C-alpha positions in Angstrom: -0.4 0.0 0.2 1.2 3.5 -0.7 -0.2 7.2 0.3 1.5 10.0 -0.6 -1.2 12.7 1.8 0.2 13.3 5.0 -2.2 14.8 7.5 -2.5 18.8 7.5 -1.8 18.5 3.2 -4.2 20.9 2.4 -5.0 22.2 -1.4 -7.2 25.6 -3.3 -8.8 24.1 -6.1 -11.7 26.2 -8.6 -14.9 24.8 -6.7 -13.4 24.8 -3.0 -10.4 23.5 -1.2 -9.9 19.5 0.6 -7.5 19.7 3.5 -6.0 15.5 5.2 -7.0 15.6 8.7 -6.0 12.0 8.7 -3.9 9.5 6.7 -2.5 5.8 6.6 -0.9 3.3 4.2 -4.1 1.9 3.7 -6.7 4.9 4.0 -6.6 8.8 3.1 -9.6 11.2 5.3 -10.0 14.8 4.3 -12.6 16.9 4.5 -13.9 18.7 1.2 -15.9 22.2 1.3 -17.2 22.4 -2.0 -17.5 26.9 -3.0 -21.7 28.0 -4.0 -22.5 27.0 -7.2 -19.2 24.9 -7.6 -19.0 21.3 -9.0 -16.5 18.4 -9.1 -14.9 17.1 -11.9 -16.4 13.8 -13.0 -13.3 12.1 -12.8 -12.5 7.8 -11.6 -10.0 5.9 -10.3 -7.9 3.0 -10.4 -7.0 2.0 -7.3 -8.8 3.5 -4.4 -13.0 3.2 -3.8 -14.4 6.4 -1.2 -17.1 7.0 0.8 -18.4 10.8 1.1 -20.2 11.7 4.1 -22.0 14.9 3.8 -21.3 17.3 6.8 -22.9 20.8 5.7 -25.7 21.5 2.8 -27.1 19.8 0.0 -25.2 17.8 -2.8 -25.9 16.5 -6.3 -23.9 13.9 -6.2 -23.4 11.8 -9.4 -22.5 8.0 -9.3 -22.2 6.3 -12.0 -25.2 6.5 -14.1 -27.7 7.9 -10.9 -28.2 11.8 -9.7 -28.3 11.3 -6.1 -29.4 14.4 -3.3 -28.1 14.1 -0.6 -27.7 15.6 2.7 -25.7 16.8 5.8 -26.4 13.1 7.8 -26.1 11.3 5.1 -23.9 9.3 3.1 -22.6 8.1 -0.7 -20.0 5.1 -1.5 -17.7 5.3 -4.0 -16.1 1.7 -5.8 -13.0 1.8 -7.6 -13.3 2.8 -11.0 -17.1 4.3 -10.8 -17.5 7.8 -12.5 -18.6 10.7 -9.5 -18.3 14.0 -9.7 -20.4 15.8 -6.4 -21.8 19.7 -7.3 -23.3 22.3 -5.3 -25.5 24.2 -6.2 -26.8 26.3 -3.8 -26.1 29.5 -2.5 -24.5 29.0 0.7 -20.8 26.8 1.5 -21.7 22.6 1.2 -19.5 19.7 3.2 -18.0 16.5 3.0 -15.9 14.2 4.6 -14.0 12.3 2.2 -12.8 8.3 3.2 -10.6 7.4 0.7 -9.2 3.5 1.0 -7.4 1.3 -1.6 -3.8 0.3 -2.7 -2.3 3.9 -4.2 -3.5 6.4 -2.2 -2.7 9.8 -4.2 -3.0 13.1 -6.3 -2.2 11.1 -9.6 -4.9 8.5 -9.2 -7.8 10.8 -11.2 -9.1 10.1 -14.4 -10.9 13.5 -15.4 -14.1 12.9 -17.9 -15.6 16.3 -18.5 -14.1 19.8 -15.5 -16.1 23.0 -16.0 -12.6 25.1 -14.8 -11.2 23.0 -18.4 -8.1 20.6 -16.5 -9.1 17.4 -19.0 
């Protein structure tokens, strides 16, 4: 197992921010804030599955061919290699906790299919 994340690591993206809360060889936990109107790229991962728990606001989640609305306290599991994205269609910030589990945890394990910020 490989994990390139470190506790406290963070980044600013066009849609909001993320920060690593905790990590180990087989997992990474991030706190992610999505700005009002923000949307992450439609993506998949070859080496990790993810579990998202909404902690503030309302999210629209694309999971494969499904569109799901999730509110604070609700969660969604994203299996390995499944196309997914999260969107905040509201006028207030939305926050979620992302738990990654897999054999290779790294920002390079992102395959982008669509991105409104031109990062494909």
